[in-house]
C-alpha positions in Angstrom: 37.2 4.8 46.2 35.0 4.9 43.3 33.3 1.8 42.0 34.5 0.7 38.9 32.1 -0.4 36.2 32.7 -1.7 32.8 30.1 -1.7 29.9 30.2 -4.0 26.9 28.8 -3.4 23.5 29.3 -4.6 20.0 29.4 -1.2 18.0 27.4 1.9 17.8 25.7 1.4 14.4 22.3 2.6 13.9 19.9 0.9 16.0 18.0 1.0 19.3 20.4 -0.8 21.1 23.2 1.5 20.0 21.0 4.6 20.6 19.7 3.3 24.2 23.8 3.0 25.2 24.7 6.2 24.3 21.7 7.8 26.1 22.7 5.8 29.1 26.3 6.8 28.9 25.0 10.6 29.0 23.1 10.4 32.1 25.4 7.9 34.1 27.1 9.7 37.2 30.7 9.5 36.2 31.6 11.4 39.4 30.1 8.8 41.3 31.6 5.8 39.1 34.8 5.2 37.4 33.0 4.3 33.8 34.5 2.3 31.2 32.6 1.4 28.1 34.3 -1.4 25.9 33.2 -1.1 22.4 34.2 -4.6 20.3 34.3 -2.8 17.1 34.5 0.8 17.7 32.6 2.5 14.5 29.2 3.8 13.9 27.6 7.2 13.8 26.7 7.1 17.5 30.4 7.3 18.5 29.9 11.0 18.2 27.3 11.1 20.9 29.1 9.8 23.6 30.3 12.0 26.4 34.2 13.6 25.7 35.2 12.4 29.3 34.1 8.8 29.0 36.9 6.2 29.2 36.6 4.2 25.7 38.5 0.9 25.2 38.7 -1.6 22.3 41.0 -3.9 21.1 41.8 -4.8 17.2 41.6 -8.4 17.6 38.2 -8.4 19.0 37.1 -6.0 16.2 38.6 -8.5 13.6 37.2 -11.4 14.9 33.4 -9.9 15.0 34.0 -9.0 11.3 33.0 -10.7 8.1 35.6 -11.9 5.7 37.6 -8.8 5.8 38.1 -9.6 9.6 39.6 -12.9 8.9 42.0 -11.2 6.1 43.2 -8.7 8.6 43.7 -11.4 11.2 45.6 -13.2 8.8 47.8 -9.8 8.0 48.2 -9.3 11.7 49.8 -12.8 12.4 46.9 -14.4 14.0 46.3 -17.6 11.4 44.6 -19.6 14.3 41.8 -17.0 15.1 41.5 -16.3 11.5 40.6 -19.9 10.9 38.5 -19.8 14.1 36.8 -16.5 12.8 36.0 -18.4 9.5 34.4 -21.6 11.1 32.4 -19.1 13.0 31.1 -17.5 9.8 30.5 -20.9 8.7 28.5 -22.0 11.8 26.4 -18.9 11.7 25.5 -19.4 8.2 24.4 -23.0 8.6 21.9 -21.3 11.5 24.1 -22.5 14.6 24.3 -18.9 15.9 24.4 -20.3 19.5 27.8 -22.1 18.9 29.0 -19.2 16.8 28.7 -17.0 19.6 30.3 -18.9 22.0 33.3 -19.8 19.6 33.9 -16.3 19.2 34.0 -15.4 22.8 36.5 -18.3 23.4 38.8 -16.5 20.9 38.4 -12.7 22.1 41.4 -11.6 24.4 40.8 -11.3 28.1 41.2 -8.1 30.2 43.6 -8.1 33.1 41.7 -5.4 35.0 38.9 -6.5 37.6 36.0 -4.6 37.7 33.2 -4.4 40.6 30.1 -4.6 38.1 30.6 -5.4 34.4 27.3 -4.7 32.1 26.8 -6.6 29.0 24.4 -4.4 27.1 24.2 -6.4 24.1 23.7 -10.2 24.9 25.0 -13.1 22.9 28.7 -13.3 22.1 29.4 -10.3 24.7 27.5 -12.2 27.4 29.5 -15.3 26.9 32.6 -13.1 26.7 31.9 -11.5 29.8 31.3 -14.7 31.9 34.3 -16.8 30.2 36.7 -13.9 29.9 36.3 -11.1 32.4 36.6 -10.5 35.9 34.1 -8.8 38.2 32.2 -9.0 41.6 28.8 -8.8 39.9 27.8 -9.5 36.3 24.8 -8.0 34.4 23.5 -8.5 31.1 20.8 -6.9 28.7 18.6 -8.5 26.4 16.7 -5.9 24.4 13.7 -7.7 22.7 11.1 -10.1 22.8 12.9 -13.5 23.5 10.2 -15.5 21.5 10.8 -13.5 18.3 14.6 -13.9 18.7 15.3 -17.3 20.3 18.5 -18.2 18.2 21.3 -18.1 21.1 18.8 -20.3 23.3 21.2 -23.2 23.7 24.1 -20.7 24.5 22.0 -18.7 26.8 20.5 -21.5 28.8 24.2 -22.3 29.8 25.2 -18.5 30.7 22.0 -17.1 32.1 22.7 -18.8 35.5 26.1 -17.4 35.6 25.3 -13.9 35.9 23.8 -11.8 38.7 21.1 -9.9 36.6 19.4 -10.0 33.7 17.8 -6.9 32.3 15.1 -6.4 29.7 13.2 -3.3 28.3 9.5 -3.9 28.8 6.8 -6.0 30.7 6.0 -8.1 27.6 10.0 -8.9 27.3 10.0 -9.5 30.9 7.4 -12.0 30.4 9.0 -13.7 27.6 12.3 -14.4 29.3 10.6 -15.7 32.5 8.8 -18.4 30.1 12.3 -19.5 28.4 14.1 -19.3 31.4 11.7 -20.0 34.5 14.6 -21.0 36.6 16.2 -17.4 36.4 13.0 -15.5 36.9 14.3 -14.0 40.3 17.1 -12.3 38.1 15.0 -10.9 35.5 14.3 -7.1 35.8 12.9 -4.5 33.6 14.9 -1.2 32.8 13.2 1.0 29.9 15.6 2.3 27.5 16.6 6.1 28.7 15.2 8.9 27.0 16.0 12.5 28.4 13.5 14.8 27.4 15.8 17.7 28.0 18.3 16.3 25.8 15.6 15.3 22.7 14.3 18.8 23.1 17.5 20.8 22.8 18.5 18.4 20.1 15.1 18.8 18.1 15.7 22.5 17.5 18.2 22.4 14.1 16.8 22.4 10.9 16.0 18.7 9.3 18.1 18.7 6.2 16.6 17.1 3.1 13.0 17.0 4.7 11.5 20.6 3.4 8.4 21.7 4.8 5.7 22.3 2.2 2.1 21.7 1.5 2.4 17.9 1.5 1.6 15.7 4.7 4.9 14.5 6.1 4.9 11.0 7.2 8.2 9.5 8.9 9.3 6.4 9.6 12.6 5.9 12.1 14.8 3.0 12.1 16.5 0.2 10.4 15.0 0.0 6.7 14.4 -3.6 6.1 11.5 -6.3 5.7 11.4 -7.0 9.4 10.6 -3.1 10.0 7.6 -3.5 7.6 9.4 -1.4 4.5 7.5 -3.6 2.0 3.9 -2.9 3.7 5.3 0.7 3.9 5.6 0.7 0.1 2.3 -0.9 -0.6 0.5 1.7 1.9 2.1 4.2 0.0 0.7 3.2 -3.3 -2.6 3.0 -1.9 -2.5 6.5 -0.6 -1.3 7.8 -3.7 -3.9 6.1 -5.8 -6.4 7.8 -3.0 -5.4 11.0 -4.1 -3.5 11.8 -0.9 -0.8 14.5 -0.8 2.2 13.5 1.5 5.5 12.8 1.5 6.8 9.8 3.3 10.4 9.8 4.9 12.4 7.1 6.1 15.5 7.5 8.3 17.9 5.0 9.4 20.2 2.3 7.5 18.9 0.6 4.4 19.1 -3.2 3.4 18.6 -4.0 -0.5 18.3 -0.3 -1.4 18.0 -1.4 -5.1 15.2 -3.4 -4.5 13.2 -1.0 -2.7 14.0 1.8 -5.4 12.8 -0.5 -8.1 9.6 -1.5 -6.5 9.0 2.4 -5.8 9.7 3.1 -9.2 7.2 0.2 -10.5 4.6 2.3 -8.4 5.1 5.5 -9.5 6.1 6.6 -6.0 9.4 8.5 -6.6 8.1 11.8 -5.5 6.4 10.2 -2.4 9.0 8.2 -0.8 12.2 9.7 0.0 15.3 7.5 1.9 17.2 9.8 4.2 19.9 7.4 5.4 21.4 7.6 8.6 21.1 10.8 10.8 22.7 10.9 14.3 20.1 13.4 15.2 16.8 12.4 14.1 15.0 14.6 16.5 14.5 17.6 14.1 12.7 15.2 11.6 10.5 13.8 14.4 9.7 17.2 15.4 8.6 18.3 12.0 6.6 15.2 10.7 3.0 15.4 11.0 2.5 11.6 11.6 5.2 9.1 12.7 4.6 5.9 11.2 6.0 2.5 12.7 5.1 -0.7 10.6 7.3 -3.0 12.1 6.9 -7.0 12.6 8.4 -7.1 16.1 10.1 -5.2 18.5 11.4 -5.2 22.2 10.5 -1.8 23.2 11.2 0.8 20.4 13.3 3.6 21.6 12.5 5.7 18.2 8.7 5.5 19.3 9.3 6.3 22.9 11.2 9.5 21.4 8.3 10.3 19.5 5.9 9.9 22.2 8.1 12.3 24.3 7.8 15.0 21.3 4.2 14.5 21.5 3.8 13.3 17.5 0.8 11.3 16.4 1.7 7.8 15.9 0.2 4.9 13.7 1.6 1.5 14.6 1.2 -2.0 13.7 0.2 -4.4 16.4 3.6 -6.1 17.1 3.5 -8.2 20.3 5.1 -5.6 22.7 2.8 -2.5 21.4 0.7 -2.6 24.4 3.8 -1.5 26.6 4.0 1.8 24.9 0.6 2.7 23.3 -3.1 2.0 23.7 -5.1 1.9 20.6 -7.5 5.3 20.2 -5.9 6.6 23.3 -2.5 7.7 22.4 -2.0 6.1 18.8 -3.6 4.5 16.3 -2.7 0.6 16.4 -3.2 -1.2 13.1 -3.2 -4.6 11.7 0.0 -6.1 10.1 -0.8 -5.6 6.3 -0.7 -2.7 4.0 -4.5 -1.8 3.8 -4.6 -1.4 7.4 -1.6 1.1 7.7 -2.8 3.0 4.8 -6.3 3.1 6.3 -4.9 4.3 9.8 -2.7 7.1 8.1 -5.5 8.4 6.2 -7.8 8.4 8.9 -5.2 10.3 11.3 -4.9 12.8 8.4 -8.5 13.5 7.9 -9.3 13.6 11.4 -8.1 16.8 13.1 -9.9 16.2 16.4 -8.3 12.6 16.9 -4.3 13.8 15.9 -5.2 16.8 18.6 -6.3 14.1 20.9 -3.0 12.1 20.7 -0.9 15.2 21.1 -2.7 16.5 24.1 -2.6 12.6 25.7 1.0 12.4 25.0 1.7 16.0 26.7 0.0 14.7 29.7 1.6 11.5 30.0 5.1 12.3 28.9 7.9 12.0 31.3 11.9 12.1 31.6 12.5 8.6 32.5 16.4 9.1 33.3 15.9 7.9 36.7 15.7 4.3 35.5 19.3 4.6 35.9 18.9 4.1 39.6 18.1 0.5 38.9 21.8 0.2 37.9 23.1 2.3 41.0 21.3 -0.1 43.3 23.5 -2.8 41.9 26.8 -0.9 41.7 26.5 0.1 45.1 25.7 -3.3 46.7 
């Protein structure tokens, strides 16, 4: 009999967690295990990247509970007035800053599954973790946390109750392991590292199509991949682009990902006469042709757990300029395989300019990354070890 495994995730919108999950689903041995994926809200561009033979389940009540006011309205229309009131209360708690209590409340309202599993893996944390512990049945329960806990402690009051109730807690880098152990010292023995899975073979294959909307021309191509928002450094990037433009550098800077506050950023770009320099490409389910064609990958983030976009850039041996966020040392060494700069527009612009001007340094990074790159699909063995116990 195959071991029955259930994975949980909130949705498959853009972001490192969703991308990591789709990569994992494509490499997991579905001949060896009976794998089911429960998507709380089954939407998002990465849905199309899931394997066709994967068993996917969802529940519209769960989807509506995790929605915003539109979800409350749908609950009322589907004759769930008590749940609608609870969901509204959850939104109010979250807006007031009490995310931990809001997460616990929504988990309590989500309908349970009758089926029992050998192992359940919550790939999101937060309300999915609380739902797994409170409502789902399994011999073993595993949870993931995909960031530096010091940068995302909003659910601490709930996590300190629920982490003791799971068997394993996975995170994605050495720095993230260290951070979790600091916050949850009594759970240190459960905390393990499993890197985001990046398949070199799959990425190389998918990079061979044409990058629509990013034509190759005389300008140097800069590319930033990820959610376009202030936490990911968009304001720094616009200021850095202004510095480069005033210095007479010929470049095009493309941003690939979902966008918050588009109108605000477009106004800032217009004020600085950068309309011909900055291009928002939006969401692309296949970012690899864009990575392949870019001259430099720029990642001006304020914080990360372990950026899957940067791991993928490394696999494609792209020169990188990256800010000095807390976990950057888990992926790069300055002047060895990337240029690590300070968190301000001037440092970002200077690092880009240096790398554009210095062919020798760019070549060094490319050659170093080529020597160091490896397909880390074997990280899945860390889960297999748990499944087989």
